[in-house]
C-alpha positions in Angstrom: -40.2 -19.8 47.2 -42.7 -18.4 44.9 -46.2 -20.3 44.2 -49.4 -20.0 42.7 -52.4 -19.1 45.2 -54.8 -21.8 44.2 -58.4 -21.8 45.7 -59.4 -24.4 48.4 -61.8 -27.3 47.2 -65.0 -27.4 49.0 -66.8 -30.4 48.1 -66.1 -33.8 45.7 -63.0 -35.2 47.3 -61.6 -37.8 45.1 -61.1 -41.0 47.0 -58.3 -41.8 44.8 -56.7 -39.0 43.3 -54.1 -39.4 40.1 -50.5 -39.4 40.3 -48.8 -36.1 39.5 -47.8 -35.7 35.6 -43.8 -36.2 37.1 -44.4 -39.7 38.8 -46.4 -40.6 35.4 -43.1 -41.2 33.3 -44.9 -41.1 30.0 -46.5 -37.9 30.4 -43.5 -36.2 31.9 -41.5 -33.2 30.1 -38.0 -33.0 30.0 -36.8 -32.7 33.9 -33.6 -33.3 35.6 -32.6 -34.3 39.1 -29.1 -33.0 40.2 -28.8 -35.0 43.2 -25.4 -33.7 45.4 -24.4 -35.7 48.5 -21.0 -36.7 49.1 -21.7 -39.7 51.2 -20.8 -42.3 48.4 -22.9 -45.1 49.5 -26.0 -43.3 50.2 -25.8 -41.5 46.8 -25.2 -44.3 44.9 -28.1 -46.5 46.3 -30.6 -43.2 46.0 -29.6 -43.2 42.3 -30.2 -46.9 41.5 -33.7 -46.4 43.1 -34.1 -43.2 41.3 -32.9 -44.7 37.9 -35.8 -47.4 38.9 -38.4 -44.8 38.9 -37.2 -44.0 35.0 -36.0 -40.6 36.7 -33.3 -38.6 34.8 -30.7 -38.0 37.4 -27.1 -36.5 37.8 -25.1 -37.3 40.6 -22.4 -35.1 42.3 -20.3 -35.6 45.6 -19.2 -31.8 45.7 -20.7 -28.5 45.3 -17.7 -27.5 42.8 -18.1 -30.7 40.6 -22.1 -29.9 39.8 -21.4 -26.0 39.5 -18.7 -26.8 36.6 -20.6 -29.4 35.0 -24.1 -27.2 34.7 -23.3 -24.5 32.4 -26.7 -24.2 30.9 -30.3 -23.8 32.0 -32.0 -27.4 32.2 -35.1 -28.2 33.2 -34.7 -29.8 36.6 -34.3 -29.7 40.2 -31.1 -29.4 42.1 -31.4 -31.9 45.2 -28.2 -30.4 47.4 -26.8 -31.1 50.9 -25.6 -28.2 53.1 -22.9 -29.5 54.8 -20.2 -30.9 52.0 -16.7 -30.7 51.8 -15.3 -27.3 50.1 -18.1 -25.4 48.8 -21.4 -25.4 51.4 -24.5 -25.7 49.9 -25.4 -22.2 50.9 -22.2 -20.9 49.2 -23.2 -22.7 46.0 -27.0 -21.4 46.1 -25.5 -17.9 46.3 -23.5 -18.6 43.4 -26.5 -19.9 41.3 -28.5 -16.9 41.8 -25.5 -14.3 41.3 -25.4 -15.8 37.7 -28.9 -15.9 37.2 -29.7 -19.7 37.3 -33.1 -20.0 38.7 -32.9 -23.7 39.3 -35.4 -24.9 42.0 -33.3 -26.0 44.9 -34.4 -28.4 47.6 -31.6 -28.8 50.4 -30.9 -31.6 52.4 -30.7 -30.9 56.1 -30.0 -33.0 59.3 -31.7 -32.5 62.7 -29.5 -29.6 63.7 -29.3 -27.7 60.3 -33.0 -27.2 60.5 -32.6 -23.2 61.0 -29.8 -23.0 58.6 -32.1 -25.2 55.9 -35.2 -22.0 56.9 -32.5 -19.4 56.2 -31.4 -20.9 52.8 -35.5 -20.8 51.9 -35.8 -17.4 53.0 -32.7 -16.9 50.5 -34.7 -18.9 47.4 -34.3 -22.1 48.2 -37.8 -24.5 47.0 -37.9 -26.9 50.2 -35.8 -28.8 52.2 -35.7 -32.4 53.2 -34.4 -34.2 56.6 -32.1 -36.5 56.8 -32.1 -39.4 56.9 -32.6 -39.5 53.1 -35.6 -41.9 51.8 -36.2 -42.2 47.7 -39.8 -41.7 48.2 -39.0 -38.3 49.7 -36.7 -37.2 46.9 -39.4 -38.2 44.3 -41.9 -36.2 46.6 -40.0 -33.0 46.5 -39.3 -33.1 42.7 -42.8 -34.0 41.7 -43.5 -30.4 43.8 -40.7 -28.7 41.8 -41.7 -30.1 38.7 -45.5 -28.9 39.1 -44.0 -25.7 39.9 -41.5 -25.4 37.2 -44.2 -26.4 34.7 -47.3 -25.0 36.5 -48.8 -28.3 36.3 -52.4 -28.8 38.3 -51.6 -31.1 41.5 -55.4 -32.4 42.3 -53.7 -33.2 46.1 -52.9 -29.6 46.7 -56.2 -28.0 47.5 -57.1 -30.8 49.8 -53.4 -30.6 51.2 -54.3 -26.7 52.1 -57.3 -27.4 53.5 -55.9 -29.6 55.8 -53.7 -27.4 56.7 -56.1 -25.0 57.8 -58.2 -27.6 60.1 -54.7 -28.1 62.0 -53.5 -24.7 62.6 -57.2 -24.1 63.4 -56.4 -26.7 66.5 -53.4 -25.0 67.6 -53.6 -22.8 70.9 -52.1 -18.9 70.7 -48.7 -20.1 72.2 -48.1 -22.9 69.8 -49.0 -20.6 66.9 -46.2 -18.1 68.7 -44.0 -21.3 68.7 -44.6 -22.7 65.3 -43.9 -19.0 63.9 -40.2 -18.6 65.2 -39.5 -22.5 64.3 -40.5 -21.3 61.1 -38.4 -18.2 61.1 -35.5 -20.2 62.2 -35.2 -20.2 65.6 -33.7 -23.0 67.4 -35.5 -24.3 70.6 -32.9 -22.2 72.7 -33.7 -19.2 71.0 -37.3 -19.6 71.4 -37.1 -20.1 75.0 -34.9 -17.1 75.1 -37.7 -15.1 72.9 -41.0 -16.2 75.2 -39.3 -16.4 78.2 -40.1 -19.9 79.0 -37.8 -22.7 79.6 -36.2 -24.9 76.7 -38.1 -28.0 77.8 -41.5 -25.9 77.6 -40.4 -25.1 74.1 -40.1 -28.7 73.4 -43.5 -29.7 74.9 -45.3 -26.9 72.6 -43.1 -28.4 69.9 -44.1 -32.2 70.2 -48.1 -31.0 70.9 -47.8 -28.7 67.2 -46.2 -32.0 65.2 -49.4 -34.1 67.1 -52.1 -31.6 66.1 -50.5 -30.9 62.8 -50.1 -34.2 61.8 -46.8 -33.5 60.3 -43.9 -36.4 59.8 -41.1 -34.3 60.3 -40.2 -30.9 60.5 -39.8 -30.4 57.0 -43.2 -31.4 56.4 -44.3 -29.4 59.2 -42.4 -26.3 57.9 -44.1 -27.3 54.3 -47.3 -26.8 56.0 -46.3 -23.5 57.6 -45.3 -21.9 54.1 -48.2 -22.8 52.7 -50.6 -21.4 54.9 -48.8 -18.0 55.4 -48.7 -17.6 51.6 -52.1 -17.9 51.1 -53.2 -15.6 54.7 -50.4 -12.7 53.3 -51.1 -12.3 49.5 -53.5 -9.6 48.5 
């Protein structure tokens, strides 16, 4: 996941920052959300809500349906379930990469699929979102992908990075170890083995990490972690 480094803003917080460009239909440049989800009822409900937000969305039940349809590069984002009948989300990702399609991909993951989602991100996926799906989460991830694709300024980014820096500073050294392993795709059981501590202790650390980082869910937590890593690993 490649993003530009942005400086942290040190003064003048805005009380009511403007909506990102993607969330302003009149300003939005061409950008299509490709939504692959095999649960027909969930997909239909979310597509209806997205269309109501004037979002250009194409929906598919299987990865193969999307693969056969996407024959030319179109500005957009692929919202893709990891677990699909037939071709899996990971297999579709690999096919698109092999054929030179650099479409931003957001993976849909259940709690048990988080380590797999992390590996998908390491293989180039833009981000991931946890189930149950909510239209607000889809719009937020699509907005981030839009800003990345068009390199638009995101007034919220500096504040988010500043808050992440402060949250990271609240973690103990052991909590940082646990968070780093979670971000590397380790399950709680694997972290337990790696650090020679009980699974119960790992879960306690993870609960405190979520509290200190003010994370809405594991996807939000890891997004903050990746942003922090990018800042502190760039030359």
